[in-house]
N, C-alpha and C positions, 0 to 999 in steps of 0.2 A: 280323599281323592277328588271329591266334587269341588272342594274349595280350591284345590290346586288347578283343576280344569277351569274354574271360573277366573282365577288369576291369570292363567295362560291366555284365556280368551280376551281378557282385558288388555293384556300386554300386546296381543296381536292388533287389537283395535287401536291402541295408542300408536303402534308403529305405522299402521295404515293411515291414521290421521296425520302423523308426522310426514309420511311420504307424500300425502296429498298436498301438504304445504310446501314441499320441496320443488326447486327447479331441477329437473333431471336433464343433465347434459348428454349423457350416453347411457345406454342400457342394452345388455345382451349383444354387444358387438355392433350396435347401431348408434350413429350420432344423431341426436334429436334436435340439436341447436346449431345453426350456422354461426360462424364468426363474422361479424360485420365491422370492417375497418373504415374509419372516417376517410372521406375522399381526399386525394392528394397528400396522404400522410407522408412524412419524411422517411428516408430509407431505414433508419434504425428502428423507428416505430413499426414500419412494415415488417422488418425482420422479426421483431418481437411477436407480431401477430402470427407469422409463420411458425415461430418457435412454440407458441401456444398450441397451434394445431398439431405440431409434431408430438408434444408431450401428452396431449389428450389421447392421441393415438397410442403412444407407448403405454399409458396407464390403462386404457380401456380396450384397445384393439380397434377403436372406431375413430376415423379421421373426419372431423367436421369440414363442411364446405367453407371456404374463405371468400367473402364478398367484399369488394371495395366500393364504398359509396352506399347511400341509403337505398335499399331495395323497395320496389313498389309492386304489389302492396307490401306492407311491413309483415315480416314473418310473425307467427303467433308466439314464438319464443326465439331468443337469440342471445349470443354473447357479443356485446358491443365493446369494441376496443377504441378508446378515445371518445371525445365528445362531438356529437353532431346533433342537428335539430331534433331528430326523432328521440334521442336519449333524454332530452329535457322534457319532452312530452310524456315519455314512458315512466320517467322518475320525477314527477312534478314536485315532490317534497325534498329532493336532494339539491344541495348547493354545488353548482358546477363552476362557480366563479372562484377559482383557486386563489387564495390570498397569500400563500407561502411558496417560496421557491421549491421546486421539485415535489410539490404536494401530490400525493397519490390518493386515489379513491377506488375501492372495490366494494360493490354493493350488489346484493341479489334480492329479487322478489320472486313470486311464484312462477313467473313466465320469462323473466329477463335477468341477465347479468351484465353489469357494466364494469369495465376495467379501464381506468382513465387516470390522467395526471396532467400537471401543468407542462405543456410543451411550448417551447420557443425555438424558432429557427428562422434563418434567412434562406429561402429557396435559391437565391442567386449565389450564395456563398456557403457551400456545404463541403468544401475541400480546403485543406491547408497543408503546408509542409510539416511533417513530423521529424523526429530525430533521425530515423532510419527509413521511413516509408511515408507515403502520403496519408494524411488523416482524411478519411472519407465519411460521408453521411453525418457531417457535423451538425449538432444542434446546440443551442445555448442551454436548453433544459430538456431532459428526457423523461418527464414524469410518467407518461403512459408506458414506455418500455419498462421502466423499473417497477411499475405497478403490475405488469404482466409477470415479471420474474418473482415478485412477491407472492402473487397468486399461485404460481407453480409450486413455490416452497410451502406456503402456509396452508393452502387448500387442496393441492394435489399431492403434497407430501414428497416432492422430488428433493433429493439431496445431491449436490455436486461435491463429491468428496475430495477429489483432486483431478487434474486434467485427464479427460477421457475416461474417468471413472465416476459414474453416477449411480445412484440407488433409487429404484422406482418400485413402489408398491402397487402391483396391478390389481384392478378390480373391475368387475363386469358392469357395475352401476356407479355413476358419479352423480350424486344428488347434493344440492345445497339448500339448507334452510335459509330463510331470509336473514340478512345481516348487512351491516355497514361498517367498513373499515377504512379509516383515514390515517395518513401519516405524512410527515415531512421531515427529512433528515436534517439534523443540526449541522453535520459535517458535509458541506456542499462540494468541496474539492477532495475526492477520495482516490482518484486514479494514481496520484503521485505516491501513495503508500506502496504500491506495486508498480513502480514506474516502468519496468520492462514489460508490463502487461497492458500499458496504456495505449490508446489509439495513436498510431503513427510511430510507435517505437519499433515495431517489427511487423512482419506479415501476420495476419490473423491465423491462429491455430487453436487447438484445444485448450491451451493455457489462457489465451486471451478470452476465449468463450467462457472459461471458468470464472474469470474476473468479472465479465459482463453479467453472467447469471447471478453472481453473488452481489450485484448492484454496487460494485466498486468502480468499474471502469467508466460508467457514464454518469458524470456529475454535472454540476452547473457552474463550477468555477475551475479554471485551469491555472493552477498556481505553479510557480517556477522554482526549481531546485538549485539552479546555478547562480552565478554572479553576473552583474549587469554590464561590465565594460571590458571584457576580456579582449575584444578586437580593437580597442581604441588606440593602443600604442602603435600597432602596425599600421593603422589607418591614418592616424593624425600626428604621431610622434615626431616625425621628421620636420614637418612644416609648422607645427603648433606645440612645441614643448611646454608652452605656458598653460596648456590644459591639464598638466600633470603635476604631481606632488612635488613640493620643494623640499630638498634635503637641508640639513642645518647650515651647509655652506652656500645655500642659495641655488644650487644647481638643480635641474629638473631632468632626470635621466631614467631609463628603464631599469627594472630589477634584473640584474644580469642573469640570474639563474632561470628566470621565467618572465620574459617581457609582458606576457598576458596578465600577470599579477600586478603590473604597475598601477599605482593608485592615482586618483584624480586630485586636482585642486578644487575641492567641492565648493569653495566660496567664489569661484570665478564665474561671472555671468555669461561669459562666452561658452563655457561648458554647458550651462543650462540651455542655451539657445541651440547648440548643436544637438543635444539630446532630444529636444522637441522636434527638430527637423528629422531625426532618425525615426521618432515615433510616427510622424506623419507618413514617412515612407512605409513603415510596417503596416499602418492602417490602410494604405492604398493597396498593399499586397493582400492583406487579410482584414477586411473591414469588421469582422466580428471578434477580433482580438480585444480583450478587455483588461489584461493585466500586463504591466511592464516593469521589469526588474530595474531597480536603482541601487542594488546592493553593491558595496565596494568590492573590488576584486579580491581574490583569495590570497592566502599568505599573510594572515593578519598580524604577524610579528614583525613585518617589514614595511617600510616605505610610506607611512602616512604623512600627509602634508604638514609642514611646520611653518608655513607662511603666517604672517600676523593675522590675516583675515580668517583663515581656517582655525587658528588657535583661539581666536576670539569667540568662535562658536562652541568651544568646549566649556563645560561647567567647572568652575574652579574647585568645587567640592567633590568632583567625580573620583572614582577609584584610581589610585596611582598605578600607572602601567608604564612599560618600557617597550619601545620598538627600535629596530635597527635599520641601517641603510647600507649594509655591506662594509667590508674592510674594517670591521670592529667599531664603526660609528654607531653610537646609541643615543636615543633621546628619551628623557624622562618626562612623560606627559600624564594625561588623565584619560579616563574612559572616553571612547569615541561615540557613545550613545547619543549625547546631545547634538554633536556635530552631524551624525548620520541622520537623525530625525529632522534637523533643520534643513539638510539637503533634500531629503525626501519630501518634506512639506513644500519647499520651494518649487520642486518639479511638479508635485501634485497640483498646486495652485495654477501653475502655467498650463497644465494639462486640462484642468477644468475650464479655464478661461478660453483655451483654444477650441475645446470641444464641449460646449455647454449642454448640448443635447444628448451626449453619450454618457453611459455609466462606465467610466474608466477608472482604473486604480494603478497606483504604483506599489511595488512590493519591496520591502526592505528586510534583509536578514538581521536579526539580533544575534550577532555571531562574533567570536573572537574577542576583541577589545570592546565590543558593544553588547556583551551578553547581559549586563545589568541595565535596568530601565533608566531612562533619562531623568534628570533632576529638575531641569528648568524649562522643559518644553514637552508637549504631548503630540502624538501623531495626528494629522488631520483626518477627517472622516473618509477621505478616499486614499488613505495609506493602509496597506495590509502589512502587519508586522509578522515576519517569518521567524519564529522562535527556535533557534538552533539549540534546544535544551536537551542534552544527551542523558536522559534518565531511563529510556527504554532499554531493557535487557542489561541494566547495570546493577552493580552490587548495592546493598542498602546504603552504605556509606557514601558511595559515589553519586547517589541519586539526590541527596539533600539539597546541595547548592543549585543545580540546574532547575529543580522543581521550584525552589524559592525565586529564582530569576524569572522563570516562566510566569509564576503568579504575580510578580511585580509588573511585568509587561501587560498582563491582563487588566490591571487596574488603570492603566493609562491609554491603552490602545482599543479603539472600537472594533477593529478587525484583527483577529489573531489566528495564525495557523501554527502548526507544530511540525518542525522539520529536524528530527534527530539524525545525527550520524551514528549508525549502528556499530561500526567497527566489527570486530570478530572476537567477542568476549569469550566464547567457549567453542571456537572453531566454526563460526557461522559461515565464513568465506570458504573454508575447506569442505563444507558439506557435512560437518558433524552435527549431532542432534542438539543444537544450541536452541532449546525451546523454553519459553517462559510464558505459558498460557495464563497462569494465575496473575502474574505481574501485569500482563497486558490488560486484563480487566481493571486492575487498579489504576493503571496509567490512563486508560480511556475515560474512566469516570472523572479522574482528576482534570484532564484537559477539557472535557465537556463542561465541568463545573466552572471552568475559566473561559467560557464562550469560544471554544475552538471552532473554527469554520472550515479548516482545510488541513490536509496532510501531505507531507512529502518525506519519505524515508530514504536515507542513503546508507545501505542498499541491501536488498535481498537478492540472492542468486538463484533461488528456486530449486532446491534439492528436496523433492517432495517425499522421498522415502525416509528421510532423516529429519525433516523440518515441517512436513505437511500440516500436522495439527496446529502449529503456531500460525501458519498462514490462514488456516480455516477460521480460527477464532478471531484473528485480526479482521478478516473480511466481515464477519458478523458485527464486530465492534465498530467498524467504520460506518456501517449503516445505522446501528443503534448502539452508541457508546455505553448505554446502561444495561446492555444485555447480560443475562446471568451466565457467566462463563462456565460454571459447573454444569448447568442444564444444557448449554450448547454442546459441551464436550461429551456428556453422557449420551446425548442423542447421536452424536458423531460415532462413538464407539459402538452403540447398538445398531445403528443403520449400516455401518461399514463392516462389522464383524459378527453380528448376530449372536449365535451361541457362545462365541469367544469374546464377547464384549468386556467381561470382567478382566480377563487375562490381558487384553490389549490396553485397557485402562491402567492396570498395574504396571505394564511395560512402560507406557509413556509417563506415568506418574513418577516412576523411579528415575527415568531419564531427566525429567524436569527437576526433581529434588536434587539429583546429583549435579546437574548444571548450576543450580542456584548456590549450592554449597561451594562449588568450585570457584565461582566469581566472587563469593563472599570471602573465601580464604586466600585468594591470590591477589595481592594489592597491585601488582604490575598490570599496566594496560596491555602488556605483551603476554598475558597469562596463557593464551592458547598454546604457546610453545612448551609449556610445562604440563600439558594435558595428560601424559601417561601417569602422572602422580595420582590422579583421581580416577581415571578411567582404566581400572585395573582388571586383571583376569577374573577376580572374584565378582566384580560388577558385571562383566560380560556373561559369566556363568548364570547369574541371577536373571539377567535379561533373556538369555537363551532359554532358561527354564520356563519363563512366562510364555514365550512363543511356542515351545514344545507342548506346553499344557493347552495352548490355544489350538494347536494342530489336532490334539486328541479330541477337543470339544467339537470341531467342525467335521470330524470324520463322518461321511455320509450326508453332510449338509450340502446346500447349494454350492455349485462350483465357484460362484462369485466370491465366497468367503475364502476359499483356498487361493484364488488369484490375488486377493487383497493381502492375505497373510504373506504370500510369497513376496509381494512388493515391499512389505515392511522388513521381511527377512533380508532382502537385498540391502536395505539401509543398514541393518546391523552388521552384515558382512563387510560392507564398505567402511563402517565406523571402526571395526576391529583393524582393518587394513591400514587406515590412516593413523590410528593411535600407535600401532606397532611400527609403522614407518617412522613416526616421530621419535619413538623410543630408540630405534637404531640410529637415527640422525643425531640424537643427543650423544650417543657413544662416538659417532664419527666426529662431532664437534669437539668433544672432550679430548680426542686424540689429535686434534688439529688436522684432520683429514687423512691420518695415517692408518686407521683401523680398516684393514682390507675386508674383514668379515662383515663389518657394519656396512661398508659401501656395497658389497655384493648383495646383502640382504635388502637394502633399500632399492637397488636396481631391480632385484627380483620382484619386489612388491610392485614396481611400476609395470612389469610385465603382467602381473596379476590384474592390475587396474585396467590394462588394455583389454584383457579377456572379459572383465566385468563390463566394460563399455560395450563390447559386442553382444553380451548375453543378457544384460539387465533390461527390464521393460522400459519403454519410453517414459521420460520425466522422472525416473527414480533419482538420478543424479544428473546435475547439469555439468556434463563433461567439458563443455566449452568454457566453464568458469574456473575449474580447478582440476588438479591431478592430470595435467597434460605436460608433455615434454617442454622444457625451456626453449624459447624461440630466440633467434638472433636479434629480433627487433626489440628485445628487452621486455617482452610481455611475460614477466616472471614474478611479479610482486606477490600475487595471491598464493604461489606455491613456495614462497620463501620458507625454508626450514623443512621441506619435504623431499628435496632432491639434492644430491651431492653437488650439482653445479649451481645451486642457489642457496648458499649458506646464509645464516642469520647475519644481518647487518651489524656493524660495530655499535650503532646506537641501541639496537635491540639487545645485544649481548650485555652492554653496560647496564641497561635498565633491569635486565633479568638478574644480574649480579647484585645490583643495589637492592632489589626487592628481597633477595635471599638474606642479605645482611641485616635488613630491617626486621 
C-alpha cells in the first residue's frame, strides 16, 4: 500500500508540474486569456477570431474578451491571432516570415498562444462578382483564418460533421503544453471541389460555413471550371467571323445546336489582341483577379478550326481523332493538345508582357481531344493546366487511361490542377449513396504525387444523409492529400455516433463496397439506370439491421446520437424510395408506357417524396437538385428515368441495350 501511495503522490507531482508548464486558456468557467487580433485585420480574419471566441465558449463555458490591436500594457497571457509587433517580441525564436503560400503557424508557450498565417489582401478590393452572389471579404491568402480553424479541430477537438451538425467535447479546463505546429497546403485552390459552397456561389449558410471551417472554402488560388470563350460568337460573330474556326469548305459559322460552343481560330493574331483587351477590362473591374481561362469552348467533338495556320500547330504524331461540322461533315485530324498549348502560351506571354508586375496566369483545360499531353511543346510557367481526368469514383478499368494522361501532363506542366467530371456513376445526382471514401484517399495521394495545386469537381449536389461521409473525407484530403482516410473515418464514426460507431461504420462500409461492386460490374456509363439489380431488398435488410443495432446501442445515450442516427435513417428511406421508383420505371419503359400499375406506383412515390421533403431535417437531401416535378422550362435532365414524363433518352436506351449484349 505504501508503494502505491508513493506512486500516486509522484503522479500528482508530475501532473502538477505539467500543469505548471501549461498555458491555461479557460478554467472553471472563467476565461483567463483575451484574444488579441492584429489591427485592421481583413473581414474573414476578423470573422475567424470571433469564431475562435465562440468555440472557446462552447467548449469551456467561458468566452474570452476580443481585443483588436495591441493593448497597452500587454496582458500577462493572451491568444494572439495574426502577427503584430508584440508577437515577434513575445516569441523571439519563432520565424514569422512565412515563406510558403497559405503557411500556418500555431505555437504555445507558458503564457501566450499565437495562431497566425500568411495573409494577403488588398483593402481597396475586397469584393467581386460571384456566380450567384457577391464575393465579400476577399483575400488573396487566408493563412490566419485557416490556422484558427486548424486550432479548433486539432487542439479544441471540434468536429463539423455536416452542415449545422457539429460535435464538441466540453471541458472545464483548456490547457496547452508548449508546442509549435506549422503547415502549408499543397493544394491551394480547394473551393472548386465543392463549387456550390464557394464564396459568391450563393448566400452564406450552414453549408458554406461547414466548407470554411473544413479549410476548403478559403484558398489562395481561384481556378475556373468552365470554358473561356462562350460569349464570343454572340459578341463578335456577326462583324468578325474571321475570329472563329474554319470548316473544311472555308466557311466560318456558329455551331447550330449551341452557338456558345463555337470554336476560335486559335492562330489568328486578332483573336489574341481581343482577348488581351478583355483581360484588361476584367482587371479594371477586379484588380485582384489572377487567373484567366483560355480553354476552348465545350462540345469537343465538333467545330475545331481546320485553317492551314491552325493545322500547322498540331503535332503530326498526335493521336488520330475525328471531329464534325454538322450535316455529316467530318474531319480526320490529330490531338488538339499541341495546338491548345501553343495558343495558351501565346496568350500567357502577351499577358506577362502587358502586366510585368503582376502574378497572372492563363488556365487551359486538358479536355476532350486534348486529354493527352502535347508532344512538341510545353506549357509556359504562367500556364495552369486543368486536367479533366475522370478517374474519381470510376471503375478500376475506367480509371487507367485518365490516370495515365494526368501523369503525362504532370511531366510537362509546371502548374497542374485536377478537374474531374463526376457524372452519376451510382446515382450521385439522384442523391443515392454513391460514396467512395477509400478510392478518394488513393486519388488524392496520386494527384498530390503529381504536384496538384488545385481542384475543381463537376459536380456534387450535397445530399448529406446519403453522401455525407464522402464529402467529409474529401474536405480533409483537400487540406492534406496524404491524410489517413481510415483514421479520419474512424474518428468521424466515433464522434458522430459514439456508442454506435461500429454499427455506422458497418453501414457505410457496406454501402461503399456495394457501390464499388456496382460500378465495376456495369460497363455502361449509364449504369445508374440499372441500379435495382444491385440495390436489392436483401441489401436494404442488411443496412436496416445495422441501423436498428445502432438504435439499440444509443438507447439512453446523449440525444445528439439519436438525432444523427435519424438523419442517416432518412437517407436510407430516401434511397429505398429512389431504387423502387427506378424499378417501377423499368417496368413502365418495358411496356412502352402502357403499364398502368407501374405508372401509378411511380406517381405515388413522388407523393411520398413530397412528404419526405416536408419532414426530413435540413440538408438531408438537396430537393432542389433532384426528385422534383418536371418543369415546362426543360429542367428535367437530373430526374430522367425517375418520372413517367421524363423517360430515358434514345441514346441512353441504346447504350443500356449494348452494354447488356456485351
